[in-house]
PDB file of N, CA, C and O in Angstrom:
ATOM      1  N   UNK A   1    -106.896  21.774  71.067  1.00  0.00           N
ATOM      2  CA  UNK A   1    -107.649  20.668  71.624  1.00  0.00           C
ATOM      3  C   UNK A   1    -109.101  21.119  71.816  1.00  0.00           C
ATOM      4  O   UNK A   1    -109.360  22.248  72.231  1.00  0.00           O
ATOM      5  N   UNK A   2    -110.020  20.242  71.513  1.00  0.00           N
ATOM      6  CA  UNK A   2    -111.437  20.506  71.749  1.00  0.00           C
ATOM      7  C   UNK A   2    -111.998  19.393  72.624  1.00  0.00           C
ATOM      8  O   UNK A   2    -111.407  18.319  72.732  1.00  0.00           O
ATOM      9  N   UNK A   3    -113.120  19.653  73.235  1.00  0.00           N
ATOM     10  CA  UNK A   3    -113.758  18.675  74.104  1.00  0.00           C
ATOM     11  C   UNK A   3    -115.145  18.351  73.548  1.00  0.00           C
ATOM     12  O   UNK A   3    -115.947  19.245  73.280  1.00  0.00           O
ATOM     13  N   UNK A   4    -115.409  17.053  73.381  1.00  0.00           N
ATOM     14  CA  UNK A   4    -116.735  16.613  72.948  1.00  0.00           C
ATOM     15  C   UNK A   4    -117.275  15.660  74.002  1.00  0.00           C
ATOM     16  O   UNK A   4    -116.694  14.608  74.270  1.00  0.00           O
ATOM     17  N   UNK A   5    -118.389  16.044  74.587  1.00  0.00           N
ATOM     18  CA  UNK A   5    -119.011  15.245  75.647  1.00  0.00           C
ATOM     19  C   UNK A   5    -118.000  14.866  76.722  1.00  0.00           C
ATOM     20  O   UNK A   5    -118.029  13.751  77.244  1.00  0.00           O
ATOM     21  N   UNK A   6    -117.101  15.802  77.053  1.00  0.00           N
ATOM     22  CA  UNK A   6    -116.142  15.607  78.132  1.00  0.00           C
ATOM     23  C   UNK A   6    -114.853  14.904  77.749  1.00  0.00           C
ATOM     24  O   UNK A   6    -113.981  14.726  78.600  1.00  0.00           O
ATOM     25  N   UNK A   7    -114.705  14.498  76.493  1.00  0.00           N
ATOM     26  CA  UNK A   7    -113.472  13.827  76.049  1.00  0.00           C
ATOM     27  C   UNK A   7    -112.704  14.744  75.105  1.00  0.00           C
ATOM     28  O   UNK A   7    -113.288  15.367  74.218  1.00  0.00           O
ATOM     29  N   UNK A   8    -111.387  14.823  75.305  1.00  0.00           N
ATOM     30  CA  UNK A   8    -110.550  15.689  74.482  1.00  0.00           C
ATOM     31  C   UNK A   8    -110.215  15.055  73.140  1.00  0.00           C
ATOM     32  O   UNK A   8    -109.980  13.851  73.039  1.00  0.00           O
ATOM     33  N   UNK A   9    -110.199  15.902  72.108  1.00  0.00           N
ATOM     34  CA  UNK A   9    -109.850  15.485  70.750  1.00  0.00           C
ATOM     35  C   UNK A   9    -108.980  16.568  70.129  1.00  0.00           C
ATOM     36  O   UNK A   9    -109.123  17.741  70.472  1.00  0.00           O
ATOM     37  N   UNK A  10    -108.080  16.194  69.220  1.00  0.00           N
ATOM     38  CA  UNK A  10    -107.221  17.206  68.587  1.00  0.00           C
ATOM     39  C   UNK A  10    -108.019  18.143  67.682  1.00  0.00           C
ATOM     40  O   UNK A  10    -109.032  17.755  67.099  1.00  0.00           O
ATOM     41  N   UNK A  11    -107.549  19.367  67.578  1.00  0.00           N
ATOM     42  CA  UNK A  11    -108.166  20.387  66.728  1.00  0.00           C
ATOM     43  C   UNK A  11    -107.248  20.679  65.550  1.00  0.00           C
ATOM     44  O   UNK A  11    -106.030  20.542  65.658  1.00  0.00           O
ATOM     45  N   UNK A  12    -107.831  21.080  64.428  1.00  0.00           N
ATOM     46  CA  UNK A  12    -107.032  21.527  63.283  1.00  0.00           C
ATOM     47  C   UNK A  12    -107.769  22.649  62.560  1.00  0.00           C
ATOM     48  O   UNK A  12    -108.986  22.788  62.680  1.00  0.00           O
ATOM     49  N   UNK A  13    -107.026  23.430  61.823  1.00  0.00           N
ATOM     50  CA  UNK A  13    -107.580  24.560  61.066  1.00  0.00           C
ATOM     51  C   UNK A  13    -108.631  24.076  60.068  1.00  0.00           C
ATOM     52  O   UNK A  13    -108.451  23.043  59.423  1.00  0.00           O
ATOM     53  N   UNK A  14    -109.719  24.819  59.944  1.00  0.00           N
ATOM     54  CA  UNK A  14    -110.754  24.511  58.960  1.00  0.00           C
ATOM     55  C   UNK A  14    -111.738  23.427  59.375  1.00  0.00           C
ATOM     56  O   UNK A  14    -112.536  22.973  58.554  1.00  0.00           O
ATOM     57  N   UNK A  15    -111.696  23.006  60.627  1.00  0.00           N
ATOM     58  CA  UNK A  15    -112.577  21.942  61.109  1.00  0.00           C
ATOM     59  C   UNK A  15    -114.011  22.456  61.224  1.00  0.00           C
ATOM     60  O   UNK A  15    -114.245  23.558  61.720  1.00  0.00           O
ATOM     61  N   UNK A  16    -114.976  21.643  60.758  1.00  0.00           N
ATOM     62  CA  UNK A  16    -116.382  21.993  60.968  1.00  0.00           C
ATOM     63  C   UNK A  16    -117.064  20.860  61.729  1.00  0.00           C
ATOM     64  O   UNK A  16    -116.549  19.744  61.799  1.00  0.00           O
ATOM     65  N   UNK A  17    -118.226  21.162  62.296  1.00  0.00           N
ATOM     66  CA  UNK A  17    -118.939  20.194  63.141  1.00  0.00           C
ATOM     67  C   UNK A  17    -119.244  18.891  62.414  1.00  0.00           C
ATOM     68  O   UNK A  17    -119.061  17.812  62.977  1.00  0.00           O
ATOM     69  N   UNK A  18    -119.702  18.979  61.184  1.00  0.00           N
ATOM     70  CA  UNK A  18    -120.098  17.790  60.438  1.00  0.00           C
ATOM     71  C   UNK A  18    -118.911  16.851  60.228  1.00  0.00           C
ATOM     72  O   UNK A  18    -119.009  15.654  60.500  1.00  0.00           O
ATOM     73  N   UNK A  19    -117.798  17.387  59.749  1.00  0.00           N
ATOM     74  CA  UNK A  19    -116.599  16.572  59.520  1.00  0.00           C
ATOM     75  C   UNK A  19    -116.083  15.994  60.830  1.00  0.00           C
ATOM     76  O   UNK A  19    -115.656  14.841  60.881  1.00  0.00           O
ATOM     77  N   UNK A  20    -116.125  16.787  61.875  1.00  0.00           N
ATOM     78  CA  UNK A  20    -115.625  16.359  63.178  1.00  0.00           C
ATOM     79  C   UNK A  20    -116.361  15.124  63.692  1.00  0.00           C
ATOM     80  O   UNK A  20    -115.725  14.133  64.051  1.00  0.00           O
ATOM     81  N   UNK A  21    -117.683  15.169  63.731  1.00  0.00           N
ATOM     82  CA  UNK A  21    -118.426  14.029  64.269  1.00  0.00           C
ATOM     83  C   UNK A  21    -118.319  12.804  63.356  1.00  0.00           C
ATOM     84  O   UNK A  21    -118.305  11.673  63.843  1.00  0.00           O
ATOM     85  N   UNK A  22    -118.244  13.017  62.043  1.00  0.00           N
ATOM     86  CA  UNK A  22    -118.072  11.891  61.119  1.00  0.00           C
ATOM     87  C   UNK A  22    -116.714  11.217  61.315  1.00  0.00           C
ATOM     88  O   UNK A  22    -116.634   9.992  61.398  1.00  0.00           O
ATOM     89  N   UNK A  23    -115.650  12.017  61.389  1.00  0.00           N
ATOM     90  CA  UNK A  23    -114.302  11.475  61.558  1.00  0.00           C
ATOM     91  C   UNK A  23    -114.159  10.695  62.858  1.00  0.00           C
ATOM     92  O   UNK A  23    -113.468   9.677  62.903  1.00  0.00           O
ATOM     93  N   UNK A  24    -114.806  11.167  63.904  1.00  0.00           N
ATOM     94  CA  UNK A  24    -114.687  10.528  65.212  1.00  0.00           C
ATOM     95  C   UNK A  24    -115.720   9.425  65.426  1.00  0.00           C
ATOM     96  O   UNK A  24    -115.670   8.718  66.432  1.00  0.00           O
ATOM     97  N   UNK A  25    -116.653   9.273  64.488  1.00  0.00           N
ATOM     98  CA  UNK A  25    -117.679   8.248  64.618  1.00  0.00           C
ATOM     99  C   UNK A  25    -118.661   8.546  65.734  1.00  0.00           C
ATOM    100  O   UNK A  25    -119.196   7.635  66.366  1.00  0.00           O
ATOM    101  N   UNK A  26    -118.891   9.816  65.970  1.00  0.00           N
ATOM    102  CA  UNK A  26    -119.796  10.239  67.041  1.00  0.00           C
ATOM    103  C   UNK A  26    -121.092  10.782  66.460  1.00  0.00           C
ATOM    104  O   UNK A  26    -121.216  10.971  65.249  1.00  0.00           O
ATOM    105  N   UNK A  27    -122.041  11.027  67.327  1.00  0.00           N
ATOM    106  CA  UNK A  27    -123.250  11.734  66.939  1.00  0.00           C
ATOM    107  C   UNK A  27    -124.204  10.984  66.043  1.00  0.00           C
ATOM    108  O   UNK A  27    -124.995  11.605  65.333  1.00  0.00           O
ATOM    109  N   UNK A  28    -124.155   9.666  66.055  1.00  0.00           N
ATOM    110  CA  UNK A  28    -125.025   8.886  65.171  1.00  0.00           C
ATOM    111  C   UNK A  28    -126.493   9.249  65.359  1.00  0.00           C
ATOM    112  O   UNK A  28    -127.219   9.396  64.376  1.00  0.00           O
ATOM    113  N   UNK A  29    -126.939   9.394  66.586  1.00  0.00           N
ATOM    114  CA  UNK A  29    -128.340   9.716  66.827  1.00  0.00           C
ATOM    115  C   UNK A  29    -128.572  11.165  67.211  1.00  0.00           C
ATOM    116  O   UNK A  29    -129.693  11.549  67.546  1.00  0.00           O
ATOM    117  N   UNK A  30    -127.526  11.968  67.164  1.00  0.00           N
ATOM    118  CA  UNK A  30    -127.649  13.357  67.607  1.00  0.00           C
ATOM    119  C   UNK A  30    -128.365  14.217  66.576  1.00  0.00           C
ATOM    120  O   UNK A  30    -128.110  14.114  65.376  1.00  0.00           O
ATOM    121  N   UNK A  31    -129.254  15.055  67.057  1.00  0.00           N
ATOM    122  CA  UNK A  31    -129.984  15.982  66.198  1.00  0.00           C
ATOM    123  C   UNK A  31    -129.518  17.415  66.410  1.00  0.00           C
ATOM    124  O   UNK A  31    -129.733  18.281  65.562  1.00  0.00           O
ATOM    125  N   UNK A  32    -128.887  17.653  67.535  1.00  0.00           N
ATOM    126  CA  UNK A  32    -128.461  18.993  67.920  1.00  0.00           C
ATOM    127  C   UNK A  32    -127.115  18.911  68.627  1.00  0.00           C
ATOM    128  O   UNK A  32    -126.644  17.828  68.973  1.00  0.00           O
ATOM    129  N   UNK A  33    -126.509  20.062  68.833  1.00  0.00           N
ATOM    130  CA  UNK A  33    -125.289  20.152  69.631  1.00  0.00           C
ATOM    131  C   UNK A  33    -125.251  21.530  70.268  1.00  0.00           C
ATOM    132  O   UNK A  33    -125.872  22.473  69.777  1.00  0.00           O
ATOM    133  N   UNK A  34    -124.519  21.636  71.363  1.00  0.00           N
ATOM    134  CA  UNK A  34    -124.206  22.949  71.904  1.00  0.00           C
ATOM    135  C   UNK A  34    -122.700  23.107  71.817  1.00  0.00           C
ATOM    136  O   UNK A  34    -121.958  22.135  71.963  1.00  0.00           O
ATOM    137  N   UNK A  35    -122.246  24.333  71.579  1.00  0.00           N
ATOM    138  CA  UNK A  35    -120.818  24.581  71.490  1.00  0.00           C
ATOM    139  C   UNK A  35    -120.483  25.867  72.227  1.00  0.00           C
ATOM    140  O   UNK A  35    -121.023  26.932  71.925  1.00  0.00           O
ATOM    141  N   UNK A  36    -119.589  25.752  73.193  1.00  0.00           N
ATOM    142  CA  UNK A  36    -119.082  26.894  73.936  1.00  0.00           C
ATOM    143  C   UNK A  36    -117.682  27.156  73.391  1.00  0.00           C
ATOM    144  O   UNK A  36    -116.786  26.330  73.563  1.00  0.00           O
ATOM    145  N   UNK A  37    -117.487  28.304  72.733  1.00  0.00           N
ATOM    146  CA  UNK A  37    -116.233  28.546  72.032  1.00  0.00           C
ATOM    147  C   UNK A  37    -115.106  29.067  72.905  1.00  0.00           C
ATOM    148  O   UNK A  37    -113.939  28.819  72.603  1.00  0.00           O
ATOM    149  N   UNK A  38    -115.415  29.771  73.962  1.00  0.00           N
ATOM    150  CA  UNK A  38    -114.371  30.302  74.838  1.00  0.00           C
ATOM    151  C   UNK A  38    -114.736  29.983  76.285  1.00  0.00           C
ATOM    152  O   UNK A  38    -115.113  30.877  77.041  1.00  0.00           O
ATOM    153  N   UNK A  39    -114.623  28.711  76.672  1.00  0.00           N
ATOM    154  CA  UNK A  39    -115.025  28.292  78.014  1.00  0.00           C
ATOM    155  C   UNK A  39    -114.302  29.093  79.096  1.00  0.00           C
ATOM    156  O   UNK A  39    -113.114  29.393  78.978  1.00  0.00           O
ATOM    157  N   UNK A  40    -115.034  29.428  80.137  1.00  0.00           N
ATOM    158  CA  UNK A  40    -114.440  30.109  81.270  1.00  0.00           C
ATOM    159  C   UNK A  40    -114.415  31.625  81.148  1.00  0.00           C
ATOM    160  O   UNK A  40    -114.086  32.305  82.121  1.00  0.00           O
ATOM    161  N   UNK A  41    -114.748  32.170  80.002  1.00  0.00           N
ATOM    162  CA  UNK A  41    -114.762  33.620  79.816  1.00  0.00           C
ATOM    163  C   UNK A  41    -116.185  34.159  79.838  1.00  0.00           C
ATOM    164  O   UNK A  41    -116.451  35.232  79.296  1.00  0.00           O
ATOM    165  N   UNK A  42    -117.083  33.438  80.447  1.00  0.00           N
ATOM    166  CA  UNK A  42    -118.466  33.875  80.527  1.00  0.00           C
ATOM    167  C   UNK A  42    -119.240  33.685  79.235  1.00  0.00           C
ATOM    168  O   UNK A  42    -120.342  34.214  79.087  1.00  0.00           O
ATOM    169  N   UNK A  43    -118.677  32.941  78.305  1.00  0.00           N
ATOM    170  CA  UNK A  43    -119.346  32.718  77.020  1.00  0.00           C
ATOM    171  C   UNK A  43    -120.482  31.723  77.189  1.00  0.00           C
ATOM    172  O   UNK A  43    -120.394  30.780  77.975  1.00  0.00           O
ATOM    173  N   UNK A  44    -121.529  31.948  76.448  1.00  0.00           N
ATOM    174  CA  UNK A  44    -122.653  31.019  76.460  1.00  0.00           C
ATOM    175  C   UNK A  44    -122.485  30.001  75.351  1.00  0.00           C
ATOM    176  O   UNK A  44    -121.855  30.267  74.328  1.00  0.00           O
ATOM    177  N   UNK A  45    -123.056  28.840  75.570  1.00  0.00           N
ATOM    178  CA  UNK A  45    -123.018  27.795  74.549  1.00  0.00           C
ATOM    179  C   UNK A  45    -124.034  28.119  73.457  1.00  0.00           C
ATOM    180  O   UNK A  45    -125.158  28.530  73.744  1.00  0.00           O
ATOM    181  N   UNK A  46    -123.629  27.932  72.207  1.00  0.00           N
ATOM    182  CA  UNK A  46    -124.541  28.111  71.067  1.00  0.00           C
ATOM    183  C   UNK A  46    -125.257  26.795  70.810  1.00  0.00           C
ATOM    184  O   UNK A  46    -124.666  25.722  70.923  1.00  0.00           O
ATOM    185  N   UNK A  47    -126.527  26.887  70.463  1.00  0.00           N
ATOM    186  CA  UNK A  47    -127.338  25.725  70.111  1.00  0.00           C
ATOM    187  C   UNK A  47    -127.279  25.579  68.599  1.00  0.00           C
ATOM    188  O   UNK A  47    -127.591  26.529  67.880  1.00  0.00           O
ATOM    189  N   UNK A  48    -126.887  24.411  68.100  1.00  0.00           N
ATOM    190  CA  UNK A  48    -126.687  24.214  66.661  1.00  0.00           C
ATOM    191  C   UNK A  48    -127.490  23.010  66.176  1.00  0.00           C
ATOM    192  O   UNK A  48    -127.329  21.903  66.688  1.00  0.00           O
ATOM    193  N   UNK A  49    -128.344  23.227  65.198  1.00  0.00           N
ATOM    194  CA  UNK A  49    -129.111  22.132  64.596  1.00  0.00           C
ATOM    195  C   UNK A  49    -128.204  21.324  63.678  1.00  0.00           C
ATOM    196  O   UNK A  49    -127.265  21.869  63.098  1.00  0.00           O
ATOM    197  N   UNK A  50    -128.473  20.047  63.543  1.00  0.00           N
ATOM    198  CA  UNK A  50    -127.637  19.173  62.722  1.00  0.00           C
ATOM    199  C   UNK A  50    -127.518  19.664  61.274  1.00  0.00           C
ATOM    200  O   UNK A  50    -126.450  19.553  60.673  1.00  0.00           O
ATOM    201  N   UNK A  51    -128.592  20.200  60.717  1.00  0.00           N
ATOM    202  CA  UNK A  51    -128.550  20.676  59.331  1.00  0.00           C
ATOM    203  C   UNK A  51    -127.546  21.811  59.153  1.00  0.00           C
ATOM    204  O   UNK A  51    -127.112  22.078  58.032  1.00  0.00           O
ATOM    205  N   UNK A  52    -127.173  22.477  60.235  1.00  0.00           N
ATOM    206  CA  UNK A  52    -126.211  23.577  60.173  1.00  0.00           C
ATOM    207  C   UNK A  52    -124.778  23.148  60.472  1.00  0.00           C
ATOM    208  O   UNK A  52    -123.867  23.972  60.394  1.00  0.00           O
ATOM    209  N   UNK A  53    -124.557  21.879  60.813  1.00  0.00           N
ATOM    210  CA  UNK A  53    -123.212  21.418  61.161  1.00  0.00           C
ATOM    211  C   UNK A  53    -122.189  21.602  60.039  1.00  0.00           C
ATOM    212  O   UNK A  53    -121.050  21.969  60.325  1.00  0.00           O
ATOM    213  N   UNK A  54    -122.553  21.360  58.758  1.00  0.00           N
ATOM    214  CA  UNK A  54    -121.546  21.514  57.703  1.00  0.00           C
ATOM    215  C   UNK A  54    -121.001  22.938  57.571  1.00  0.00           C
ATOM    216  O   UNK A  54    -119.894  23.131  57.068  1.00  0.00           O
ATOM    217  N   UNK A  55    -121.760  23.926  58.015  1.00  0.00           N
ATOM    218  CA  UNK A  55    -121.302  25.314  57.891  1.00  0.00           C
ATOM    219  C   UNK A  55    -120.889  25.915  59.228  1.00  0.00           C
ATOM    220  O   UNK A  55    -120.669  27.123  59.323  1.00  0.00           O
ATOM    221  N   UNK A  56    -120.780  25.081  60.267  1.00  0.00           N
ATOM    222  CA  UNK A  56    -120.395  25.560  61.591  1.00  0.00           C
ATOM    223  C   UNK A  56    -118.938  25.221  61.859  1.00  0.00           C
ATOM    224  O   UNK A  56    -118.586  24.054  62.033  1.00  0.00           O
ATOM    225  N   UNK A  57    -118.094  26.246  61.891  1.00  0.00           N
ATOM    226  CA  UNK A  57    -116.678  26.005  62.164  1.00  0.00           C
ATOM    227  C   UNK A  57    -116.470  25.789  63.661  1.00  0.00           C
ATOM    228  O   UNK A  57    -117.241  26.274  64.489  1.00  0.00           O
ATOM    229  N   UNK A  58    -115.411  25.051  63.985  1.00  0.00           N
ATOM    230  CA  UNK A  58    -115.099  24.719  65.370  1.00  0.00           C
ATOM    231  C   UNK A  58    -113.781  25.392  65.748  1.00  0.00           C
ATOM    232  O   UNK A  58    -112.752  25.158  65.114  1.00  0.00           O
ATOM    233  N   UNK A  59    -113.821  26.227  66.783  1.00  0.00           N
ATOM    234  CA  UNK A  59    -112.631  26.937  67.240  1.00  0.00           C
ATOM    235  C   UNK A  59    -111.810  26.058  68.179  1.00  0.00           C
ATOM    236  O   UNK A  59    -112.347  25.197  68.874  1.00  0.00           O
ATOM    237  N   UNK A  60    -110.508  26.289  68.186  1.00  0.00           N
ATOM    238  CA  UNK A  60    -109.628  25.587  69.114  1.00  0.00           C
ATOM    239  C   UNK A  60    -110.078  25.906  70.536  1.00  0.00           C
ATOM    240  O   UNK A  60    -110.343  27.065  70.855  1.00  0.00           O
ATOM    241  N   UNK A  61    -110.167  24.901  71.382  1.00  0.00           N
ATOM    242  CA  UNK A  61    -110.583  25.081  72.765  1.00  0.00           C
ATOM    243  C   UNK A  61    -112.080  24.963  72.991  1.00  0.00           C
ATOM    244  O   UNK A  61    -112.543  25.101  74.123  1.00  0.00           O
ATOM    245  N   UNK A  62    -112.842  24.713  71.940  1.00  0.00           N
ATOM    246  CA  UNK A  62    -114.303  24.637  72.061  1.00  0.00           C
ATOM    247  C   UNK A  62    -114.731  23.436  72.908  1.00  0.00           C
ATOM    248  O   UNK A  62    -114.077  22.393  72.920  1.00  0.00           O
ATOM    249  N   UNK A  63    -115.842  23.616  73.609  1.00  0.00           N
ATOM    250  CA  UNK A  63    -116.469  22.523  74.358  1.00  0.00           C
ATOM    251  C   UNK A  63    -117.795  22.224  73.681  1.00  0.00           C
ATOM    252  O   UNK A  63    -118.652  23.099  73.551  1.00  0.00           O
ATOM    253  N   UNK A  64    -117.956  20.974  73.248  1.00  0.00           N
ATOM    254  CA  UNK A  64    -119.136  20.576  72.482  1.00  0.00           C
ATOM    255  C   UNK A  64    -119.882  19.474  73.220  1.00  0.00           C
ATOM    256  O   UNK A  64    -119.273  18.573  73.796  1.00  0.00           O
ATOM    257  N   UNK A  65    -121.198  19.559  73.195  1.00  0.00           N
ATOM    258  CA  UNK A  65    -122.055  18.488  73.718  1.00  0.00           C
ATOM    259  C   UNK A  65    -123.013  18.084  72.619  1.00  0.00           C
ATOM    260  O   UNK A  65    -123.690  18.933  72.038  1.00  0.00           O
ATOM    261  N   UNK A  66    -123.075  16.796  72.329  1.00  0.00           N
ATOM    262  CA  UNK A  66    -124.014  16.284  71.331  1.00  0.00           C
ATOM    263  C   UNK A  66    -125.317  15.927  72.034  1.00  0.00           C
ATOM    264  O   UNK A  66    -125.303  15.395  73.144  1.00  0.00           O
ATOM    265  N   UNK A  67    -126.438  16.220  71.390  1.00  0.00           N
ATOM    266  CA  UNK A  67    -127.753  16.020  72.004  1.00  0.00           C
ATOM    267  C   UNK A  67    -128.606  15.125  71.117  1.00  0.00           C
ATOM    268  O   UNK A  67    -128.810  15.413  69.937  1.00  0.00           O
ATOM    269  N   UNK A  68    -129.098  14.044  71.695  1.00  0.00           N
ATOM    270  CA  UNK A  68    -130.016  13.147  70.996  1.00  0.00           C
ATOM    271  C   UNK A  68    -131.423  13.550  71.408  1.00  0.00           C
ATOM    272  O   UNK A  68    -131.772  13.507  72.587  1.00  0.00           O
ATOM    273  N   UNK A  69    -132.225  13.939  70.428  1.00  0.00           N
ATOM    274  CA  UNK A  69    -133.597  14.361  70.712  1.00  0.00           C
ATOM    275  C   UNK A  69    -134.462  13.136  70.977  1.00  0.00           C
ATOM    276  O   UNK A  69    -134.444  12.168  70.216  1.00  0.00           O
ATOM    277  N   UNK A  70    -135.213  13.193  72.060  1.00  0.00           N
ATOM    278  CA  UNK A  70    -136.121  12.097  72.383  1.00  0.00           C
ATOM    279  C   UNK A  70    -137.333  12.175  71.469  1.00  0.00           C
ATOM    280  O   UNK A  70    -137.854  13.258  71.201  1.00  0.00           O
ATOM    281  N   UNK A  71    -137.769  11.034  70.999  1.00  0.00           N
ATOM    282  CA  UNK A  71    -138.953  11.027  70.140  1.00  0.00           C
ATOM    283  C   UNK A  71    -140.197  11.128  71.004  1.00  0.00           C
ATOM    284  O   UNK A  71    -140.283  10.512  72.067  1.00  0.00           O
ATOM    285  N   UNK A  72    -141.144  11.901  70.543  1.00  0.00           N
ATOM    286  CA  UNK A  72    -142.387  12.077  71.289  1.00  0.00           C
ATOM    287  C   UNK A  72    -143.318  10.892  71.088  1.00  0.00           C
ATOM    288  O   UNK A  72    -143.222  10.165  70.100  1.00  0.00           O
ATOM    289  N   UNK A  73    -144.216  10.715  72.039  1.00  0.00           N
ATOM    290  CA  UNK A  73    -145.168   9.643  71.827  1.00  0.00           C
ATOM    291  C   UNK A  73    -145.609   9.092  73.057  1.00  0.00           C
ATOM    292  O   UNK A  73    -146.423   8.168  73.063  1.00  0.00           O
TER     293      UNK A  73
END
């Protein structure tokens, strides 16, 4: 099981960030994400740019937050 923005979703082998958000219909406006792979063990969240999502694997138990970048102006 993984958590995205506080909601649980099933995990499977070979899952990557890009496929995950597409399958769930999430992250439409997100430019970045943070992912904590081993929550509770003192692990820090990794900051991941959207262009890197296709090559970012998702571990079982990961906690993910999607981030929408505010436009400047």
